[in-house]
Structures are given as structure tokens and as C-alpha cells.
C-alpha positions in Angstrom: -19.1 23.5 -16.6 -21.4 23.0 -13.6 -22.4 26.7 -13.7 -23.6 26.3 -17.3 -25.6 23.2 -16.3 -27.3 25.1 -13.5 -28.2 28.0 -15.9 -29.6 25.6 -18.5 -31.5 23.6 -15.9 -33.0 26.7 -14.4 -34.1 28.0 -17.8 -35.7 24.7 -18.6 -37.6 24.8 -15.3 -38.8 28.3 -15.9 -40.1 27.4 -19.4 -41.9 24.3 -18.1 -43.5 26.3 -15.3 -44.6 28.9 -17.9 -46.1 26.2 -20.1 -48.0 24.7 -17.2 -49.3 28.2 -16.2 -50.3 28.8 -19.8 -52.1 25.5 -20.1 -53.9 26.1 -16.8 -55.0 29.6 -17.8 -56.2 28.4 -21.2 -58.2 25.5 -19.6 -59.7 27.9 -17.0 -60.7 30.3 -19.7 -62.3 27.5 -21.7 -64.2 26.3 -18.7 -65.4 29.9 -18.2 -67.0 29.7 -21.7 -64.4 31.5 -23.8 -63.9 30.5 -27.4 -60.8 28.5 -28.4 -59.0 31.6 -29.8 -59.8 33.6 -26.7 -58.6 30.8 -24.4 -55.4 30.5 -26.5 -54.8 34.3 -26.2 -55.2 34.1 -22.4 -52.8 31.2 -22.2 -50.3 33.1 -24.4 -50.7 36.1 -22.1 -50.0 34.0 -19.0 -47.0 32.4 -20.7 -45.6 35.9 -21.5 -46.3 37.1 -18.0 -44.4 34.3 -16.4 -41.4 34.8 -18.6 -41.5 38.5 -18.0 -41.6 38.1 -14.2 -38.7 35.5 -14.4 -36.6 38.0 -16.5 -37.3 40.8 -14.0 -36.4 38.7 -11.0 -33.2 37.5 -12.8 -32.2 41.1 -13.6 -32.9 42.2 -10.0 -30.9 39.4 -8.6 -28.0 40.0 -11.0 -27.8 43.6 -10.1 -27.8 42.8 -6.4 -25.2 40.0 -6.6 -22.7 42.0 -8.8 
């Protein structure tokens, strides 16, 4: 049971970090003069990038540990 809790807690932290990164990227884009749709797209791209990097790191660590 504790292993499941660690996995869920880590997943929640990664999603929260991705959301914060997306919000920051969108805000910076908006401050740079981008329109709302363009800022939203930049935020979405940042969100996807963080999740992709987290998945790649997880896959690399899983292959090293097993």
C-alpha cells in the first residue's frame, strides 16, 4: 500500500508542476504581447513538454532499476 501512495503522490506533484509551468508560460506569453489563444497554446505546449520529460525520465529510471 505505501508504494501505491508514493506513486500517486509523485504523479500529483508532476501534474501540479506541469500546471504551474503552463500558467507561467502563458502569463509570460501574454506579457510579451501574444493574444489569448496564442498564450493558451504556449501554455499547453509547456504543459505537454513537462509531462513528456517526466515520462521520459520515468522510463529511463525504470529501465535502469530493473
